[in-house]
N, C-alpha and C positions, 0 to 999 in steps of 0.2 A: 492554914495549908489552903495554896492559894488551887484555885481549879481552871481544868483546862480551857475552858470558854474565855478564862477572861485573860489566859496567858497571849491566847490567840492573836487580840489586837497589839500585846504590848511586842510580840514579836514583831508583826507587821509594821508597827510603828518605830523600830529599830532596825530592820528592813530596808525599810524605805528613807532613813537615815543615809544607812552606808552607802545607798547605791545613789544618793544623791551628793554625796561625799564625792563618788569615787566618779561619776558624771562630770562633776565640778572637776578635777583632778586632770581628767583625759582630755576635756575639751579647753583648755586653757592650754594658746600659742604661745610657743615659748622656743625660738630658732635654737636649735640641738646642733642645727649644722659647723663644719669646719669652716673656718676662716679660709679665705680663698687666699690663693701664694699671689703675691702683688708682681711677679718676675714674670706671672704667668696671664695670659689673656683671661680676660672672663668671657668674653664670646669673640669669632671670628664669622665672618660673612663673606660669599664670593658673590661676584660679577651684580653687583648691586647698583641702583638709583635710590637718590632721595630728591624729592620737588618740596618746595616751598612757595606756599601762593599768596598773594598781597588782600588787602582787603577785599578787592573788585573782583576775585576768584581767576585775576591775570598769573600766570608763572613769573617768578619773581627770583629764584635761584635752583640751580638742578647740579646736583653732586652726583657723577658717575664714577664707579674704580671696582679694579678687577678683584681688588681685595679689600678688607678692614677689618679692623680687631682693636678693642679697647680692652686697658688695663682694670683691674680694680680700683674702684673709688680715684679713677683720674678722669678730668675731663679733657682731654685727649683722645681723638679718633684717628688709629696711626692708619694710613691707604697705602695702597700699592696701585701704581698706573692710574691715578685718579684726576678726573677733569670737572672744573668748577664753572658752571656758566650764569651767568648774574646779566638778568634782563631787567629794563625800565619801561614802563608802560606796555609789558607783553612782546617788546623787540629783542634781539641780543646786543647789549652795552659792552660786554666783554666777556672772553672766556680766557680761563688759566688751567693750565696742565702740570703735572709733572710725575717722573719716575716713582718716587717716593712722594709722598708729603703727611702734615700734620693738620688736624681741622681742630682749634680749640672751641667746643660749643659754646662756654660759658663768657668770650672774648669774641666770638665771629670772626678769628683770626686763622688763617689758611696760611701754612708755610709750605711750599713747592719746592724738592730736591731734584739734582740730577734730573738735566735735560729739561729745566721748568722753561715754559712757555709761555708768553701773555698775547692775547689777540684780542684786538680791537678793530671791530668793520668799520670801514670808512661811510663817511654821510655823505649825503649833498656832493656824489662826485670826487670826493677824496678818495685817497687810496686805502686801502687799510693797513693797519700796523701792529708789527710782530716784533716782539722784544723777547730774545732767546737769553738765558743765561744759569748758572749754577744753582741759585737759590733764591728763590722771588718769594716774598710777603704781601697777602692779600687780606686786607683789613675789610670785611664783608658789611660791615657795619657804617664807617666812614666812606668806603666806596674810596681806597685809596691802596695803590698797587706799588711795592718799591722793592729797590734791591741796593745794597750796599756792595755789592762783588762785580767782577767786569761783565758787562752785558751787549749785545749787538742786536742793533732795531734796524729793522727794516722798514720802509714809509716810501710804497711803491719804489720806484725802483732808487730811491733815496737808502743809503745807509751810513747808520752811525754806530762809533764803538765808544765804550765810557765804563768807569768806574762806578757804578750806583746810577739809579732812576728813580722816580718819582712822578706819580703819574696820578690825578685828583680828577675822577670820573665828573663832579659834581660840575668843577671849571673846564673841564677838558684840555685837561693843560698837562703836558709831557716835560719833565725837566731832567737833563742830565746832572749828573753830581759834580762830578771831577773828570778831568785827563778824556775831555772830549774829543774825538775827531772825525769829522760829519763828513761824507762824501753825497753831496747835493744835485741830483738830478729832476731837472725841470719835467 
């Protein structure tokens, strides 16, 4: 016959084993949430700005938009009324804007559509450069802006129309791709 004073330690060990097993089961993290709908944005932000700085602490890029959203498992950030400023040595190198935009965070490429505008401030007494078009692409890593659609370019009082352009910031070179018509004013 088992005496009660010997039964208590056995019952206590059994109870502790069950408690340890139960705590182990509830403390394990397992994602039990449902999958996100890929056709609906994962998140949406309103009136935001994002700023990136270089190694010296100077501003490198600033993105401002009226609205932004991103779909699940997609690298593209979709934007409405977006303005992308790019700086070199702390000074504005160019500004790009569009009514609708998409920015791929992995590639660093911005696609500006509907009322796309590219602005390069003039330096050393040169006038500002404005490029207007329906679709402009900006590669923020290679610092190249381009379009393959009709564009209108204003350089001071000079006006050019062309089908496509390419601007290489490192070289300071603006090329008109085809069907260029220029009205040059000194």
